[in-house]
N, C-alpha and C positions, 0 to 999 in steps of 0.2 A: 218522419225526418226530424233529426236533432236540430236545435236552434242554430241559425246562421251566426258565425263569429268570423268577422272579416279581419284579416291581418293588416297591421299599420306599417309605416316604412321601417321602423326598428325591426320588427318581426321579419320583413322582406330582406333587410340587409343581412341579418343572420343567415337566412336561407340561401342567399346569393353567395356568401362566403363559403358555406358548407358545400354547395354544389360546385363552385369553381375549384375548391380544394380537391374535389373527386374527378377533376379533369374534364368537366363540361365547359363548353364555351357558348357565348351568347349567339343567336341567329342575328346577323346583321340586317340593317334595312335593305341593303342592296340585295342580299340573299333572298329575303322574304319576297320583295317585289319581283325578282327575276323567277322565283318558283311560282308565284301567283300568276304571272304572265305566261310562263312556259307551259304550265300544266292547266291553264284556263280554269283556275279554281273559282268556286262560287260558293259563298257561306250559306247555310241553310236558313239564316235569318239576319237582318241588320246587325252588325257588330261594330260599334263606334271604337275608334282608336285601334292601335296595333299592340297586342299583348306580347309581353316578354316570352321568348322561347330559347331553349338551350339544346346543344347538340353533343353528343359523345360518339366517337367512332372506334370500332375495334373489330378485327377479323371479318371484315366485309360486311358488317351490320351497323346500323346507326340507331342510337337511342334519341328520341326527341321528347322534350319536356315542355309542355304548355301550362303556363302559370296563372293565367287570367289577369296578371299584373300589367297596368297600364303606366309605363315609366313617365309618359308626358303628363300624367295626372297624379302620380305618386299614390296610386290606389288600385284595388282590383276592380274588375267589372261588376256592376250590380247583380247581374244574373249570368251565371256560367259555372264551369267546373274545371278543375285541373285535370291534365291528362298525361300519360306516359306511353309513347309508342316505341315499338322496335320495328325498323324498316330495313329492306335490302334494296338500295337504290331508292327509287320513288315508290316502291310497293310496301304498304304497311302489312306486316306479318303478324303483329300482336298489339293489342290495345289493352291497357289497364281498365278496370271499371272507373267510371268517373269519380274524381276525388272532390267531395263537396266541401264547400267553405264553412265547415263547422269547427268545433274545437280541435286544435291540433292539426289544422288543415296543412300547413306548411311542413310539419313533421311527417305527416302521412305521405305528402307528395315527395318529400326527400327520400323516404324509405322505398317508395315505389320506383324512384329514379335509381337508387342504389341497387335495387334488385334487378332491374332491367340491365344496368351496367354490368352487374356480376354475370348475368347470362350471356351477354355478348362477349365479354372478356374470357368467358370459360365455354365458348361455343365448342362442343365436342367434335372430335374427329371420329369418323367411321372406323370401327375396328376391322373391316373388311377391306376397305380400299384407301383408308387414311386420308380422306378428304373431308372437308367441312360438312357437317350434317345441316340439314335445312329445318326450319320451323314450319310445322304443318298443323292444320286444324284437327282436334280431336272430335269425338262424338258428342261430347257435352257442350252447353252453351259456353262459348269463350274458352274452351279447353285447347290446350296445345301440347304437342310433344316434339322431340327431334327425330328426324328420319332421313336415311339415305337410301334413295331409290335407284342408284346406279348399278342395276342388277347385272349388266354385262360385264362390269369390273369386280363383281363378287364371284368367287369360285363356285359357291353353291347356287348362284343365280337368284337369290333371295334379297329382298330389302332388309335394311337393319334399322331398328327403332330403339330409342332411349326415352325415359320419363323426362318430362319437362323440368323437374327439379333434380335431375341427375347431377351428383357432385356437390349439391348445395351444402354450405356449412350448417351445422345443426342449429345454431341460433336463428339463422334465416329460415330454416325449415320450420321452427316452432312459430315464428312470426306468420309464415304463409299458412301453416296449419290452423292457426287461431283465426285468421281472416275467413278461410274456407269454412271452418266450423261455424262461425257466426252467420255466414251466408246461408248455410244449410239449415240452421235453426229458423232463420227468417223465411226461407222457402217453405219449410215444413209447417210453420204457423200459417202462412198464407193458404196453404193447401187445406189445412184443417178448417180455416174460415171460408172456404169456398171461393177464395179470391185468385185471380190470374197471377202467374209467376213470370218474371222477366218482362213485365209490360214496359218498363222504362227503356229497356235495350231495344224492344220491337218497335216502339214509338219514335225513338230518337231519329231525327233527320240528319243524315250525314252531309258532308261537304260534297258539292257536285265537282267532278273533275271531267272535263271535255278532251283533254289531250293526254 
């Protein structure tokens, strides 16, 4: 794991401006408390303070960004990672990989937020029934793709699918390809060394939701 590099208030102010300029808005204290109570959420471990979160809505989907930043203390949590999610209502459909607080943490978090924003604003329409396609899990760990399973509304009675990166701009595709290439190299190295792969994902304790 690269060395931890925690952002300061100046770094975070820059990040906040960039995120707001892209149409994200903060999760209010009232919203956070209502969701916590309504969904009966329970954190996997004690988490002091309330971290800043942001929302972006488009085409029936929501992007959620969790920053690890504690506004009341003007700093990030000592132990945590940033996350970007895509949800439909209360249901998470996509999780970014954890974004660790290393060099360029806020830049990487902003890029992941932008990518998720692009995906929801360009949610594809099914070419067979012209309705929004859904995000579904692929065969690989954390893989996703677009699918429409309204077979009764399709003349051929078959589902219709599109690649997760369908329509993505070339610059964004290059960025995503670089990330995937780096992960593939790490997985290959671990396999050659006889070490388990995806251990962090398998060990991670999720939030508990009772409602």
